[in-house]
C-alpha positions, 0 to 999 in steps of 0.5 A: 769714251774711259770714264774717271774712276770717281765719276759719279753714278746714276743706278738704274733699276728696271721694274720689268715683267711680274714682280715676284717672278724667281730668280729673275724680278724679285726681293732677292734680284733688287736686294742684291742689286743695291748691295753690288751698287755700293761695292768695289769700283761703285763704293760712294759713286751712286748719287741717284737711281732712277727706276725703270718702269714697265710692270703690270705688278705682282706679289703683295710681299715683293711689291712691298719688301722693294718699295721698303728696300728702295726707301732704305737706301734713299734714306740711308745714303741721301740720294733722290729716285725718280721713276720713268714709265715706259709702258705700263706701271700698273698695280706693284709696280705703282706701289714700289713707285712711291719710294720715287720722290718724282715719277715721270711717264712716257707719252703712251704709258697707262699708270695706276690700278691700286688694287689687290687680287687673289685667284681665280678659285674654281668650284666643280663639285657638281661637275664632278656629281654629274659624271659619278667622280668624289674627292676626298681631301684629308686635314687637320685644322679648321678650315685647312682646305678653304676654297678648295674646288672639291667640295661645296662652298660654305657661306663666307668660306673666304671670310679670312681671306677678304680679311687679309686682302682688305688689309693690304688694299688700305695698305697700299691706298694710304701708302700711294695717298702719303706718298703723293701729295696731289692725289685724293684719297676719296677719289681714289677709292670711291671713282680711281680704283683698280683702273688705269690710265693715260699718262695725262690722266695719270698726271692730273689725277695724282698719280705721277708728276709729269706725263708725255716726258723722255726719257732724257727730260726724267734723267736729266731732272734727277740729275739736277737733283742729285746736283751732278754735273752733266757738263762734267763726266758720269755714269748710268749703270744697271746690275745684272741680278746675281743667279745663285748657281750653287743653289739651282745646281744643289737642288737639281742633284737632290731630284737626281738623288732622290732617283726622280725626274721631273717633267713639268709641261706649262699650258696658258700663264706659266709666268703668272703660276708662281702666284697661285694661292698668294694675294697680288697686287698685279693689273689683270684685266681678264680677271676681275679685281678687288678694288 
């Protein structure tokens, strides 16, 4: 059925996978989607945004940037934003969900993990010494090689990183508490921490508004909040992120001009390789998390 050119639109943005994945799901991805949603035949037709979550979180920078982009769009265009969790909404996903006016979750979803992590870091000095291997890194600047695996770590060598992580953690806690009226901030810090909860448990603690919900329920309530009459034509639109082919071609051409062909071999957690050395709002049960 052909929809009228001026029918209202619900923009669905999928918050899927690891947040910050380059050219798949990062700040630029969401920014381009929001820009394109108010261009051409879509201009002034988007009346609401539905965030569809299935993510373990990701980098602190991208989580915060995406939250701010969504919050700015909501304020600029005076439209409601609702969230629907189908699977997992953890850590950075939870951070982004703070831009939503209400959040719903499917019966089998998991929600939570308000925490920050970095690493893991390994130290191989003793092992190398046993086999007679030494290393030397040339640096300038105090602690430029902090947390290097090739020298014994000094007491409090990680103090600067922990200070930054503490700032990111408290920002996360403050945001969740400020945007979730039923959330007890003290319990969030002392009891809930970086744990995840099923839908009813998340609703009871104030992480979400409606547990055991169907997608159509969240959509229907969002349309009502946006004054979209479901008995009249409307559209649900998902926009594919733009891929910067010119940038990729330029990068490949530069490599060839240098007479160099790069071979990359990924072993294990290749999906998370881009997070290495970055602070993350990420739910990863196999790694210790700072609460």
